[in-house]
Backbone as CSV, one residue per row, in Angstrom:
resi,resn,N_x,N_y,N_z,CA_x,CA_y,CA_z,C_x,C_y,C_z
1,MET,0.856,-1.178,-0.016,0.006,0.029,0.056,0.952,1.334,-0.012
2,THR,0.532,2.271,-0.844,1.340,3.414,-0.963,1.192,4.317,0.312
3,ALA,2.174,4.775,0.934,2.233,5.610,2.117,1.548,6.892,1.772
4,ILE,0.812,7.454,2.711,0.206,8.760,2.498,1.266,9.741,2.712
5,THR,1.315,10.776,1.734,2.465,11.817,1.807,1.860,13.155,2.179
6,ALA,0.506,13.426,2.003,-0.026,14.760,2.196,-1.401,14.542,2.436
7,VAL,-1.989,15.377,3.397,-3.409,15.392,3.581,-3.863,16.921,3.637
8,THR,-4.989,17.245,3.090,-5.527,18.542,3.188,-6.868,18.524,3.959
9,VAL,-7.064,19.435,4.904,-8.259,19.490,5.667,-8.779,20.868,5.674
10,ARG,-10.113,21.024,5.488,-10.742,22.382,5.509,-11.569,22.530,6.833
11,ALA,-11.372,23.601,7.480,-12.082,23.818,8.754,-12.766,25.181,8.732
12,PRO,-13.876,25.358,9.466,-14.644,26.566,9.392,-14.369,27.637,10.461
13,ALA,-14.638,28.886,10.178,-14.674,29.934,11.221,-15.943,29.762,12.031
14,LYS,-15.951,30.542,13.146,-17.102,30.543,13.971,-17.573,31.922,14.265
15,VAL,-18.833,32.058,14.651,-19.344,33.279,15.110,-20.038,32.870,16.443
16,ASN,-19.832,33.659,17.516,-20.552,33.427,18.780,-22.001,33.922,18.775
17,LEU,-22.959,33.169,18.893,-24.272,33.644,18.982,-24.669,34.128,20.366
18,LEU,-24.127,33.468,21.353,-24.211,33.858,22.746,-22.780,33.661,23.350
19,LEU,-22.255,34.673,24.014,-21.011,34.570,24.711,-21.292,35.092,26.108
20,ALA,-21.691,34.214,27.054,-21.969,34.596,28.458,-20.693,34.290,29.269
21,VAL,-20.138,35.347,29.934,-18.887,35.246,30.546,-18.950,35.357,32.144
22,GLY,-18.542,34.452,32.875,-18.553,34.550,34.318,-17.355,35.267,34.822
23,PRO,-17.161,35.259,36.260,-16.032,35.951,36.772,-14.729,35.059,36.516
24,VAL,-13.693,35.783,36.666,-12.351,35.158,36.526,-12.242,33.970,37.494
25,ARG,-11.689,32.822,37.178,-11.386,31.708,38.075,-10.099,31.819,38.619
26,GLU,-9.726,30.932,39.601,-8.360,30.925,40.250,-7.353,30.544,39.260
27,ASP,-7.692,29.730,38.195,-6.776,29.271,37.159,-6.567,30.410,36.111
28,GLY,-7.197,31.490,36.196,-7.091,32.609,35.262,-8.123,32.451,34.129
29,TYR,-8.794,31.307,33.983,-9.850,31.290,32.937,-11.172,31.798,33.433
30,HIS,-12.163,31.823,32.515,-13.506,32.213,32.918,-14.452,31.066,32.592
31,ASP,-15.462,30.849,33.406,-16.546,29.920,33.026,-17.331,30.680,31.924
32,LEU,-17.798,29.892,30.937,-18.460,30.435,29.749,-19.729,29.617,29.391
33,VAL,-20.630,30.246,28.935,-21.674,29.611,28.109,-21.603,30.172,26.745
34,ASN,-21.165,29.480,25.808,-20.756,29.931,24.523,-21.470,29.179,23.370
35,VAL,-22.318,29.836,22.630,-23.003,29.149,21.506,-22.297,29.494,20.315
36,PHE,-21.434,28.409,19.885,-20.765,28.559,18.587,-21.613,28.203,17.415
37,HIS,-21.327,28.850,16.297,-22.132,28.702,15.073,-20.983,28.635,13.919
38,ALA,-20.837,27.627,13.249,-19.838,27.487,12.196,-20.346,28.148,10.893
39,VAL,-19.484,28.895,10.277,-19.947,29.718,9.019,-18.950,29.390,7.963
40,SER,-19.449,29.763,6.744,-18.796,29.256,5.477,-17.633,30.147,5.060
41,LEU,-16.759,30.418,5.941,-15.399,30.974,5.701,-14.439,29.803,6.244
42,PHE,-13.587,29.448,5.326,-12.778,28.224,5.640,-11.282,28.443,5.530
43,ASP,-10.415,27.986,6.368,-9.055,27.763,6.108,-8.832,26.404,5.725
44,GLU,-7.783,26.150,4.794,-7.377,24.905,4.381,-5.966,24.670,4.947
45,VAL,-5.749,23.608,5.530,-4.409,23.168,6.105,-3.934,21.860,5.378
46,THR,-2.741,22.022,4.781,-2.201,20.862,4.158,-0.961,20.445,5.006
47,VAL,-0.934,19.122,5.288,0.212,18.628,6.144,0.892,17.519,5.270
48,ARG,2.251,17.711,5.076,3.002,16.619,4.405,4.233,16.268,5.176
49,ARG,4.805,15.139,4.925,5.978,14.705,5.555,7.146,15.627,5.155
50,ALA,7.970,15.945,6.059,9.067,16.888,5.702,10.171,16.008,5.103
51,GLU,10.860,16.694,4.103,11.954,16.112,3.473,13.256,16.346,4.207
52,PRO,14.190,15.454,4.323,15.450,15.805,5.005,16.125,16.925,4.425
53,GLY,16.844,17.880,5.213,17.521,18.957,4.789,18.914,18.562,4.382
54,PRO,19.756,19.509,4.004,21.139,19.300,3.614,21.896,18.586,4.600
55,ALA,21.653,18.769,5.872,22.484,18.108,6.892,21.824,16.744,7.255
56,GLY,20.716,16.350,6.626,20.046,15.131,6.905,18.912,15.220,7.909
57,ALA,18.842,16.349,8.602,17.769,16.512,9.608,16.653,17.307,8.904
58,ALA,15.378,16.816,9.310,14.145,17.550,8.794,13.604,18.300,9.912
59,GLU,13.082,19.463,9.611,12.406,20.326,10.543,10.899,20.708,10.095
60,THR,10.089,20.778,11.157,8.753,21.291,10.843,8.861,22.754,10.282
61,ALA,8.119,22.960,9.186,8.062,24.362,8.532,6.665,24.665,8.251
62,ILE,6.370,26.026,8.367,4.971,26.518,8.191,5.063,27.680,7.129
63,GLU,4.144,27.508,6.166,4.008,28.654,5.167,2.477,29.034,5.227
64,VAL,2.235,30.310,5.026,0.858,30.798,5.150,0.583,31.649,3.886
65,HIS,-0.556,31.429,3.317,-1.021,32.228,2.153,-2.443,32.661,2.326
66,ALA,-2.805,33.717,1.648,-4.183,34.203,1.661,-5.038,33.472,0.720
67,ALA,-6.133,32.892,1.223,-7.045,32.145,0.333,-8.085,33.080,-0.274
68,ALA,-8.288,34.271,0.379,-9.151,35.332,-0.081,-8.502,36.647,-0.188
69,GLY,-8.700,37.322,-1.250,-8.100,38.628,-1.309,-8.375,39.569,-0.261
70,GLY,-7.494,40.439,0.190,-7.754,41.366,1.291,-7.215,40.979,2.569
71,LEU,-6.756,39.729,2.728,-6.288,39.213,3.954,-4.755,39.298,4.077
72,ASP,-4.087,39.632,2.929,-2.621,39.539,2.803,-1.893,40.278,3.896
73,ALA,-2.417,41.501,4.140,-1.803,42.358,5.102,-1.824,41.706,6.607
74,HIS,-2.694,40.837,6.847,-2.776,40.189,8.193,-1.860,39.010,8.344
75,LEU,-1.322,38.396,7.256,-0.593,37.156,7.328,0.640,37.276,8.183
76,ALA,1.276,38.457,8.260,2.480,38.589,9.076,2.215,38.262,10.562
77,GLU,0.987,38.356,11.010,0.554,38.067,12.396,0.630,36.564,12.686
78,VAL,0.589,35.727,11.696,0.524,34.212,11.872,1.831,33.700,12.247
79,PRO,2.165,33.115,13.362,3.402,32.479,13.760,3.887,31.486,12.648
80,ARG,5.160,31.557,12.326,5.689,30.602,11.387,6.609,29.546,12.197
81,ASP,6.540,29.519,13.532,7.473,28.625,14.211,6.651,27.626,14.963
82,GLY,7.324,27.007,16.035,6.597,25.946,16.748,5.480,26.375,17.612
83,SER,5.452,27.655,17.803,4.334,28.214,18.695,2.911,28.223,17.853
84,ASN,2.965,28.121,16.581,1.668,28.098,15.850,0.929,26.910,16.318
85,LEU,-0.409,27.164,16.451,-1.234,26.104,17.030,-1.328,24.867,16.055
86,ALA,-1.140,25.062,14.786,-1.079,23.845,13.861,0.112,22.963,14.220
87,ALA,1.249,23.713,14.370,2.480,22.923,14.681,2.340,22.225,15.971
88,ARG,1.735,22.839,16.952,1.559,22.170,18.206,0.588,20.976,18.119
89,ALA,-0.431,21.141,17.233,-1.325,20.000,16.972,-0.581,18.863,16.471
90,ALA,0.295,19.099,15.457,1.060,18.045,14.782,1.813,17.280,15.863
91,ARG,2.436,18.059,16.849,3.312,17.342,17.770,2.416,16.566,18.765
92,LEU,1.218,16.961,19.099,0.316,16.107,19.960,-0.057,14.859,19.220
93,VAL,-0.351,14.939,17.917,-0.821,13.730,17.197,0.415,12.810,17.167
94,ALA,1.588,13.332,16.754,2.760,12.461,16.712,2.961,11.738,18.037
95,ARG,2.787,12.429,19.132,2.875,11.763,20.440,1.918,10.661,20.674
96,GLU,0.684,10.907,20.178,-0.325,9.871,20.415,-0.013,8.712,19.490
97,ALA,0.540,8.945,18.342,0.866,7.947,17.387,2.194,7.135,17.777
98,GLY,2.807,7.499,18.959,4.012,6.892,19.362,5.259,7.262,18.570
99,LEU,5.195,8.425,17.812,6.323,8.917,17.037,7.153,9.946,17.896
100,SER,8.291,9.707,18.266,9.038,10.581,19.097,9.339,11.859,18.416
101,GLU,9.553,11.809,17.099,9.806,13.074,16.370,9.393,12.791,14.907
102,GLU,8.406,13.572,14.458,7.878,13.463,13.097,7.702,14.862,12.487
103,PRO,8.704,15.496,11.999,8.640,16.790,11.426,7.667,16.782,10.202
104,VAL,7.036,17.810,10.021,6.038,17.942,8.826,6.270,19.394,8.222
105,ARG,5.679,19.506,6.957,5.507,20.701,6.370,4.088,21.157,6.367
106,ILE,3.777,22.284,6.937,2.363,22.680,6.995,2.088,23.909,6.216
107,ARG,1.092,23.820,5.246,0.717,24.943,4.527,-0.690,25.337,4.864
108,ILE,-0.808,26.606,5.335,-2.086,27.126,5.686,-2.656,28.197,4.652
109,ASP,-3.760,27.829,4.048,-4.402,28.825,3.189,-5.563,29.474,3.886
110,LYS,-5.411,30.775,4.161,-6.332,31.400,5.143,-7.376,32.307,4.420
111,ALA,-8.650,31.957,4.753,-9.817,32.844,4.474,-10.471,33.413,5.714
112,ILE,-10.066,32.844,6.839,-10.638,33.343,8.140,-9.815,34.468,8.583
113,PRO,-10.374,35.575,9.035,-9.634,36.753,9.472,-8.708,36.405,10.601
114,VAL,-7.521,36.952,10.573,-6.447,36.737,11.589,-6.712,37.600,12.829
115,ALA,-6.709,37.062,13.971,-6.946,37.833,15.225,-8.204,38.614,15.203
116,GLY,-9.237,38.013,14.635,-10.546,38.663,14.366,-11.730,38.211,15.239
117,GLY,-11.426,37.314,16.248,-12.484,36.829,17.025,-13.350,35.766,16.339
118,MET,-12.745,35.088,15.302,-13.558,34.066,14.586,-12.853,32.716,14.558
119,ALA,-11.890,32.537,15.525,-11.216,31.337,15.814,-10.425,30.791,14.564
120,GLY,-9.767,31.683,13.926,-8.988,31.264,12.678,-7.833,30.375,13.140
121,GLY,-7.127,30.646,14.224,-5.898,29.900,14.698,-6.523,28.575,15.227
122,SER,-7.604,28.554,15.866,-8.201,27.308,16.369,-8.681,26.479,15.211
123,ALA,-9.279,27.002,14.128,-9.608,26.229,13.014,-8.393,25.593,12.431
124,ASP,-7.230,26.213,12.311,-6.028,25.785,11.808,-5.584,24.504,12.623
125,ALA,-5.675,24.710,13.943,-5.230,23.586,14.870,-6.105,22.434,14.680
126,ALA,-7.474,22.626,14.562,-8.419,21.509,14.364,-8.075,20.750,13.119
127,ALA,-7.845,21.553,12.040,-7.547,20.966,10.744,-6.178,20.112,10.787
128,ALA,-5.215,20.633,11.438,-3.994,19.979,11.601,-4.135,18.702,12.452
129,LEU,-4.896,18.640,13.428,-5.167,17.482,14.242,-5.723,16.309,13.297
130,LEU,-6.718,16.664,12.485,-7.349,15.653,11.659,-6.502,15.275,10.564
131,ALA,-5.630,16.250,9.955,-4.755,15.970,8.864,-3.641,15.059,9.390
132,CYS,-3.067,15.299,10.632,-1.945,14.528,11.096,-2.373,13.183,11.512
133,ASP,-3.618,13.081,12.029,-4.163,11.775,12.358,-4.189,10.841,11.150
134,ALA,-4.562,11.299,10.014,-4.589,10.590,8.745,-3.175,10.373,8.292
135,LEU,-2.306,11.441,8.295,-0.972,11.270,7.698,-0.092,10.232,8.567
136,PHE,-0.280,10.277,9.833,0.521,9.372,10.698,-0.097,7.977,10.963
137,GLY,-1.357,7.851,10.398,-2.076,6.625,10.667,-2.355,6.393,12.194
138,ALA,-2.567,7.449,12.928,-2.760,7.349,14.410,-4.038,6.611,14.820
139,GLY,-5.013,6.691,13.942,-6.337,5.953,14.330,-7.109,6.579,15.411
140,LEU,-6.943,7.902,15.613,-7.684,8.452,16.725,-9.117,8.677,16.517
141,ASP,-9.963,8.369,17.446,-11.436,8.557,17.206,-11.824,9.996,17.539
142,ALA,-13.128,10.280,17.306,-13.529,11.688,17.577,-13.330,12.123,18.904
143,ALA,-13.533,11.248,19.919,-13.355,11.715,21.366,-11.861,11.934,21.677
144,ALA,-10.931,11.200,21.068,-9.546,11.363,21.313,-9.114,12.708,20.700
145,LEU,-9.624,13.014,19.429,-9.278,14.275,18.753,-9.796,15.433,19.574
146,GLN,-11.053,15.338,20.101,-11.593,16.456,20.956,-10.806,16.675,22.122
147,ALA,-10.239,15.570,22.801,-9.430,15.723,23.968,-8.110,16.472,23.693
148,LEU,-7.471,16.152,22.528,-6.328,16.845,22.158,-6.580,18.243,21.790
149,ALA,-7.742,18.502,21.174,-8.209,19.972,20.822,-8.241,20.727,22.082
150,ALA,-8.859,20.197,23.149,-9.045,20.910,24.429,-7.629,21.179,25.036
151,GLU,-6.683,20.334,24.823,-5.287,20.647,25.335,-4.724,21.864,24.731
152,LEU,-5.097,22.009,23.438,-4.552,23.206,22.662,-5.227,24.583,22.990
153,GLY,-6.532,24.479,23.321,-7.201,25.708,23.581,-8.716,25.582,23.679
154,SER,-9.299,26.546,24.318,-10.725,26.434,24.533,-11.647,26.413,23.279
155,ASP,-11.091,27.177,22.191,-11.927,27.240,20.979,-11.620,26.180,20.018
156,VAL,-10.566,25.375,20.289,-10.108,24.349,19.203,-11.135,23.193,19.069
157,PRO,-11.839,22.677,20.060,-12.615,21.538,19.811,-13.878,21.925,18.784
158,PHE,-14.448,23.136,18.809,-15.608,23.330,18.062,-15.336,23.271,16.638
159,PRO,-14.248,23.775,15.969,-14.098,23.632,14.505,-14.016,22.094,14.066
160,LEU,-13.626,21.236,15.029,-13.676,19.764,14.618,-15.079,19.316,14.535
161,LEU,-16.003,19.840,15.409,-17.405,19.424,15.478,-18.233,20.170,14.314
162,GLY,-18.164,21.508,14.261,-18.925,22.272,13.333,-20.314,22.348,13.669
163,GLY,-21.179,22.822,12.789,-22.597,22.929,13.151,-22.817,24.117,14.027
164,THR,-23.717,23.868,14.971,-23.960,24.800,16.151,-23.936,24.027,17.416
165,ALA,-23.251,24.591,18.477,-23.090,23.793,19.677,-22.904,24.824,20.830
166,VAL,-23.381,24.396,22.048,-23.142,25.146,23.279,-21.857,24.623,23.878
167,GLY,-20.989,25.576,24.249,-19.744,25.202,24.807,-19.737,25.717,26.274
168,THR,-19.456,24.909,27.191,-19.490,25.265,28.601,-18.058,24.884,29.205
169,GLY,-17.904,25.109,30.525,-16.518,25.187,31.178,-15.767,26.303,30.620
170,ARG,-14.630,26.089,29.943,-13.860,27.133,29.322,-14.376,27.346,27.844
171,GLY,-15.396,26.575,27.549,-15.982,26.627,26.163,-15.640,25.371,25.387
172,GLU,-14.906,24.424,26.042,-14.372,23.253,25.336,-15.399,22.076,25.498
173,VAL,-16.292,22.138,26.395,-17.303,20.991,26.547,-18.444,21.267,25.692
174,LEU,-18.685,20.549,24.616,-19.615,20.908,23.592,-20.915,20.018,23.554
175,ASP,-21.981,20.672,23.370,-23.273,19.999,23.213,-23.983,20.524,22.042
176,PRO,-24.103,19.641,20.942,-24.666,20.233,19.681,-26.104,20.695,19.911
177,VAL,-26.459,21.694,18.999,-27.801,22.309,19.066,-28.326,22.290,17.592
178,PRO,-29.601,21.779,17.512,-30.143,21.754,16.112,-30.370,23.161,15.580
179,ALA,-30.017,23.455,14.387,-30.266,24.688,13.746,-30.951,24.467,12.434
180,ARG,-32.128,25.028,12.239,-32.958,24.760,11.050,-32.650,25.818,9.976
181,GLY,-32.588,25.405,8.737,-32.376,26.397,7.660,-31.022,26.938,7.599
182,ARG,-30.954,28.178,6.908,-29.624,28.819,6.685,-29.757,30.221,7.163
183,PHE,-28.669,30.616,7.927,-28.630,32.015,8.448,-27.545,32.736,7.712
184,HIS,-27.740,33.954,7.307,-26.896,34.698,6.360,-26.233,35.831,7.320
185,TRP,-24.900,35.884,7.070,-24.038,36.739,7.837,-23.185,37.707,7.004
186,VAL,-22.875,38.767,7.587,-21.793,39.687,7.049,-20.812,39.966,8.210
187,PHE,-19.522,39.927,7.806,-18.445,40.111,8.771,-17.617,41.262,8.313
188,ALA,-17.511,42.290,9.130,-16.785,43.543,8.977,-15.496,43.421,9.514
189,LEU,-14.396,43.344,8.668,-13.000,43.108,9.139,-12.390,44.452,9.510
190,SER,-11.463,44.393,10.470,-10.764,45.468,10.923,-9.341,45.494,10.529
191,GLU,-8.674,46.700,10.362,-7.224,46.705,9.975,-6.395,46.147,11.113
192,ASP,-6.752,46.453,12.339,-6.043,46.100,13.538,-6.757,45.102,14.382
193,GLY,-5.971,44.104,14.883,-6.488,43.057,15.734,-6.699,43.520,17.113
194,LEU,-7.317,42.675,17.934,-7.466,42.771,19.346,-6.935,41.595,20.074
195,SER,-6.163,41.747,21.101,-5.693,40.662,21.991,-6.853,40.089,22.754
196,THR,-7.073,38.821,22.643,-8.078,38.116,23.484,-7.787,38.344,24.970
197,PRO,-6.495,38.075,25.430,-6.336,38.358,26.869,-6.552,39.746,27.285
198,ALA,-6.277,40.708,26.442,-6.556,42.134,26.784,-8.045,42.375,26.940
199,VAL,-8.828,41.740,25.962,-10.266,42.039,26.037,-10.835,41.363,27.341
200,PHE,-10.380,40.210,27.599,-10.822,39.567,28.920,-10.400,40.375,30.147
201,GLY,-9.204,40.845,30.075,-8.770,41.672,31.169,-9.603,42.967,31.403
202,GLU,-9.966,43.554,30.224,-10.787,44.710,30.260,-12.280,44.355,30.810
203,TYR,-12.675,43.158,30.389,-14.018,42.660,30.912,-14.004,42.567,32.440
204,ASP,-12.898,41.999,33.005,-12.746,41.848,34.506,-12.670,43.223,35.122
205,ARG,-12.099,44.176,34.436,-12.064,45.558,35.011,-13.509,46.213,35.063
206,LEU,-14.278,45.901,33.942,-15.591,46.473,33.761,-16.613,45.755,34.632
207,ARG,-16.396,44.459,34.809,-17.355,43.619,35.408,-16.833,42.758,36.497
208,PRO,-16.302,43.481,37.626,-15.786,42.713,38.781,-16.740,41.911,39.501
209,ASP,-18.042,42.210,39.254,-19.163,41.486,39.920,-19.881,40.641,38.969
210,ALA,-19.196,40.197,37.958,-19.843,39.448,36.851,-20.547,38.189,37.404
211,PRO,-21.753,37.870,37.001,-22.435,36.725,37.562,-22.075,35.496,36.855
212,GLN,-22.531,34.287,37.345,-22.112,33.037,36.654,-22.932,32.994,35.288
213,PRO,-22.302,32.543,34.268,-23.000,32.630,33.043,-24.138,31.609,32.815
214,ARG,-25.139,31.992,32.011,-26.341,31.262,31.813,-26.659,31.200,30.316
215,GLY,-27.324,30.145,29.864,-27.834,30.050,28.566,-29.021,30.960,28.300
216,ASP,-29.611,30.750,27.077,-30.760,31.470,26.786,-31.643,30.540,25.837
217,ALA,-32.773,30.171,26.533,-33.718,29.278,25.861,-34.349,29.837,24.512
218,SER,-34.445,31.276,24.621,-35.013,31.845,23.365,-34.111,31.710,22.188
219,LEU,-32.853,31.769,22.374,-31.964,31.554,21.309,-32.015,30.095,20.702
220,THR,-31.998,29.152,21.547,-32.224,27.712,21.180,-33.411,27.580,20.323
221,THR,-34.568,28.242,20.783,-35.866,28.072,20.118,-35.683,28.729,18.707
222,ALA,-35.117,29.905,18.701,-34.962,30.582,17.352,-34.151,29.777,16.402
223,LEU,-33.046,29.103,16.876,-32.305,28.198,15.948,-33.142,27.074,15.401
224,GLY,-33.865,26.447,16.391,-34.725,25.285,16.002,-35.815,25.711,15.004
225,ALA,-36.272,26.900,15.097,-37.377,27.396,14.172,-36.744,27.853,12.887
226,GLY,-35.442,28.173,12.817,-34.904,28.802,11.584,-35.384,30.153,11.350
227,ASP,-35.587,30.905,12.568,-36.170,32.283,12.511,-35.052,33.307,12.757
228,PRO,-34.617,33.994,11.571,-33.515,34.905,11.807,-33.910,36.089,12.629
229,SER,-35.112,36.589,12.580,-35.536,37.756,13.427,-35.533,37.364,14.904
230,ALA,-36.018,36.227,15.309,-35.927,35.733,16.637,-34.565,35.546,17.105
231,LEU,-33.614,35.020,16.231,-32.316,34.824,16.547,-31.585,36.122,16.761
232,ALA,-31.877,37.167,15.950,-31.260,38.475,16.063,-31.523,39.033,17.499
233,ALA,-32.819,38.844,17.931,-33.134,39.419,19.196,-32.480,38.726,20.354
234,ALA,-31.961,37.453,20.111,-31.309,36.717,21.259,-29.851,36.751,21.234
235,LEU,-29.188,37.350,20.230,-27.747,37.489,20.127,-27.140,38.330,21.261
236,ARG,-26.089,37.809,21.888,-25.526,38.502,23.001,-24.047,38.121,23.178
237,ASN,-23.224,39.238,23.452,-21.845,38.957,23.651,-21.365,39.796,24.849
238,ASP,-21.115,39.150,25.997,-20.710,39.875,27.201,-19.378,40.569,27.030
239,LEU,-18.500,40.167,26.039,-17.355,40.788,25.821,-17.420,42.094,24.983
240,GLU,-18.561,42.318,24.408,-18.669,43.444,23.486,-18.389,44.769,24.254
241,PRO,-18.863,45.101,25.385,-18.515,46.391,26.073,-16.957,46.501,26.185
242,ALA,-16.278,45.369,26.581,-14.891,45.425,26.766,-14.208,45.736,25.511
243,ALA,-14.604,45.069,24.323,-13.981,45.274,23.032,-14.191,46.752,22.609
244,LEU,-15.369,47.278,22.747,-15.687,48.697,22.458,-14.923,49.658,23.318
245,SER,-14.571,49.343,24.576,-13.863,50.158,25.436,-12.459,50.245,24.859
246,LEU,-11.868,49.137,24.387,-10.522,49.190,23.871,-10.497,49.687,22.391
247,ARG,-11.642,49.588,21.672,-11.682,49.914,20.244,-13.059,50.661,20.083
248,PRO,-13.087,52.017,20.509,-14.386,52.711,20.368,-14.779,52.923,18.977
249,ASP,-13.856,52.864,18.013,-14.294,52.986,16.610,-15.174,51.861,16.108
250,LEU,-15.203,50.756,16.759,-16.137,49.608,16.335,-17.576,49.952,16.521
251,ALA,-17.911,50.981,17.356,-19.283,51.353,17.512,-19.902,51.858,16.231
252,ARG,-19.035,52.605,15.459,-19.453,53.199,14.151,-19.744,51.984,13.176
253,THR,-18.840,51.051,13.166,-19.028,49.939,12.319,-20.360,49.174,12.609
254,LEU,-20.713,48.967,13.865,-21.930,48.383,14.276,-23.076,49.160,13.805
255,ASP,-23.026,50.516,14.029,-24.054,51.454,13.560,-24.329,51.422,12.106
256,VAL,-23.371,51.408,11.254,-23.432,51.360,9.904,-24.143,50.039,9.452
257,GLY,-23.760,48.924,9.821,-24.343,47.663,9.482,-25.761,47.581,9.910
258,ARG,-26.161,48.127,11.192,-27.476,48.004,11.600,-28.447,48.879,10.718
259,GLN,-27.834,50.111,10.443,-28.676,51.060,9.653,-28.797,50.591,8.243
260,ALA,-27.908,49.730,7.662,-27.985,49.194,6.332,-28.974,48.032,6.208
261,GLY,-29.628,47.672,7.345,-30.685,46.667,7.138,-30.297,45.377,7.894
262,ALA,-29.253,45.255,8.596,-28.968,44.060,9.393,-29.981,43.952,10.522
263,LEU,-30.365,42.743,10.781,-31.257,42.414,11.867,-30.666,42.703,13.229
264,ALA,-29.362,42.445,13.263,-28.614,42.665,14.531,-27.159,42.771,14.119
265,GLY,-26.341,43.412,14.996,-24.900,43.392,14.859,-24.230,43.255,16.211
266,ILE,-23.208,42.445,16.229,-22.458,42.254,17.520,-20.987,42.092,17.106
267,VAL,-20.186,42.368,18.181,-18.738,42.051,18.080,-18.615,40.571,18.082
268,SER,-17.829,40.047,17.258,-17.615,38.532,17.119,-16.575,38.131,18.147
269,GLY,-16.938,37.307,19.102,-16.024,36.887,20.166,-15.285,37.975,20.833
270,SER,-13.976,37.983,20.906,-13.253,39.039,21.521,-12.939,40.132,20.526
271,GLY,-13.481,40.096,19.304,-13.291,41.188,18.325,-11.904,41.018,17.655
272,PRO,-11.673,42.026,16.763,-12.492,43.183,16.429,-13.491,43.054,15.294
273,THR,-13.608,41.833,14.621,-14.483,41.678,13.622,-15.891,41.859,14.209
274,CYS,-16.706,42.527,13.434,-18.160,42.688,13.771,-19.022,41.807,12.901
275,ALA,-19.961,41.146,13.491,-20.727,40.212,12.790,-22.234,40.668,12.763
276,PHE,-22.781,40.595,11.529,-24.168,41.186,11.309,-25.096,40.010,10.740
277,LEU,-26.190,39.808,11.319,-27.046,38.866,10.887,-28.143,39.541,9.917
278,ALA,-28.245,39.002,8.661,-29.141,39.596,7.646,-30.432,38.708,7.507
279,PRO,-31.434,39.266,6.960,-32.662,38.561,6.755,-32.524,37.468,5.729
280,ASP,-31.626,37.718,4.707,-31.559,36.700,3.633,-30.234,37.042,2.929
281,ALA,-30.007,36.262,1.815,-28.790,36.557,1.096,-28.683,37.924,0.413
282,ASP,-29.855,38.355,-0.173,-29.870,39.793,-0.757,-29.617,40.779,0.353
283,GLY,-30.162,40.600,1.495,-29.935,41.603,2.510,-28.498,41.621,2.958
284,ALA,-27.900,40.483,3.058,-26.485,40.342,3.398,-25.651,41.114,2.344
285,ALA,-25.916,40.994,1.055,-25.202,41.773,0.080,-25.309,43.211,0.160
286,GLU,-26.488,43.668,0.581,-26.703,45.073,0.817,-25.966,45.624,1.992
287,VAL,-25.993,44.843,3.069,-25.221,45.259,4.309,-23.736,45.263,3.960
288,SER,-23.207,44.319,3.287,-21.758,44.296,2.958,-21.380,45.442,2.122
289,ALA,-22.108,45.827,1.102,-21.945,46.885,0.158,-21.952,48.272,1.025
290,ALA,-22.863,48.423,1.932,-22.938,49.578,2.700,-21.791,49.814,3.604
291,LEU,-21.377,48.647,4.187,-20.222,48.702,5.089,-18.891,49.225,4.273
292,GLU,-18.623,48.551,3.177,-17.501,48.812,2.366,-17.519,50.307,1.843
293,LYS,-18.756,50.669,1.448,-18.810,52.147,0.943,-18.506,53.145,2.149
294,SER,-18.979,52.784,3.285,-18.904,53.769,4.385,-17.331,53.936,4.844
295,GLY,-16.588,52.975,4.576,-15.181,53.072,5.144,-15.122,52.749,6.618
296,ALA,-16.168,52.155,7.177,-16.130,51.849,8.635,-15.484,50.579,8.891
297,CYS,-15.024,49.873,7.824,-14.204,48.644,8.051,-13.224,48.510,6.986
298,GLU,-12.304,47.522,7.181,-11.309,47.277,6.124,-11.981,46.568,4.903
299,ARG,-12.796,45.537,5.210,-13.443,44.853,4.169,-14.551,44.052,4.766
300,ALA,-15.598,43.817,3.990,-16.789,43.072,4.465,-16.837,41.782,3.732
301,LEU,-17.180,40.644,4.425,-17.328,39.301,3.812,-18.692,38.746,4.118
302,THR,-19.283,38.129,3.209,-20.577,37.471,3.444,-20.331,35.967,3.658
303,ALA,-21.188,35.318,4.424,-21.041,33.913,4.642,-22.361,33.384,5.155
304,TYR,-22.582,32.123,5.334,-23.815,31.523,5.804,-23.370,30.486,6.887
305,GLY,-24.490,30.134,7.703,-24.291,29.071,8.659,-25.572,28.344,8.899
306,ASP,-25.512,27.140,9.571,-24.285,26.617,9.971,-23.675,25.673,8.902
307,VAL,-22.420,25.268,9.102,-21.769,24.425,8.090,-21.002,23.294,8.908
308,PRO,-20.686,22.186,8.266,-20.023,21.108,8.960,-18.615,21.600,9.465
309,GLY,-18.070,20.700,10.387,-16.779,20.974,10.918,-15.650,20.523,10.050
310,ALA,-14.440,20.362,10.582,-13.241,20.031,9.826,-13.487,18.604,9.139
311,HIS,-12.957,18.644,7.823,-13.112,17.497,7.050,-12.011,17.443,5.975
312,ILE,-11.610,16.189,5.683,-10.527,16.014,4.666,-11.115,16.419,3.288
313,VAL,-10.392,17.107,2.532,-10.726,17.486,1.188,-9.757,16.844,0.102
314,ASP,-8.597,16.451,0.625,-7.582,15.853,-0.282,-6.770,14.891,0.617
315,GLY,-6.898,13.541,0.295,-6.299,12.480,1.126,-7.261,11.413,1.363
316,PRO,-6.889,10.521,2.301,-7.885,9.489,2.637,-9.181,10.022,2.960
317,ALA,-10.304,9.252,2.651,-11.637,9.649,2.951,-11.834,9.923,4.412
318,SER,-12.643,10.901,4.754,-12.888,11.176,6.126,-13.771,10.011,6.745
319,ARG,-13.631,9.960,8.022,-14.451,8.919,8.749,-15.861,9.439,8.935
């Protein structure tokens, strides 16, 4: 049998339909109730075995490319060394496969905004987990991959699952939620990123008395009914005031999108990307055009949700 030499996996971005944030814990994390919704912006991660170098030793190498025009300026923010989440994912799978050292070459084609609150780095890590499992023949099941994802970060398990799900704990414990129909989104990208730790730090400053996080039954009902208006009324992000405190200019972005016909607009995750729920595809196109014309964002992208999680697009068939 011919050995597998390369595997490509596609993984989706997310938007947070609900991000309820509790007080800071002793370990520095926050308890969350986080309703993730996978949307049709995808990064593709290709992992291949590394060729030996001139000295005979192979090293893990990472290259990053823009899969969608307009993201090129952000690519410098993506780590090219072992700190990249995709590289760390490769090391974890190699460990599980019993390989003491298995250098790889990782190519990331990015369509998900960088440092934009849409879990682009987490999607890359999820994709690398699935790709390396196939490349190394590790034979990890879904539960084992989810456990490795949780080691890498709170947002990494969801891109493996996709669809719509409630995340609790640090956000890594997932419970799928049925979502009927298709919801249409516009994402307003910002020229400058926001540090997730900085946003949580500002949240702690603004909300020293934060209550324990709770879900919202009306949001679950709206998803099950496929009702965008009801969903718009239930969208909530407890980190939004903190993001706006650090980036007051995002308030104008939200105003422009709402005035252009969006049913609702929120900061996506820790920001600075702003997410707008539109009534339909035509409405999304109108909101996108208005945002770009206004100059209130660097670029606007349309997408829909929910969509499946990470899956192999080139290589052995996915399980």
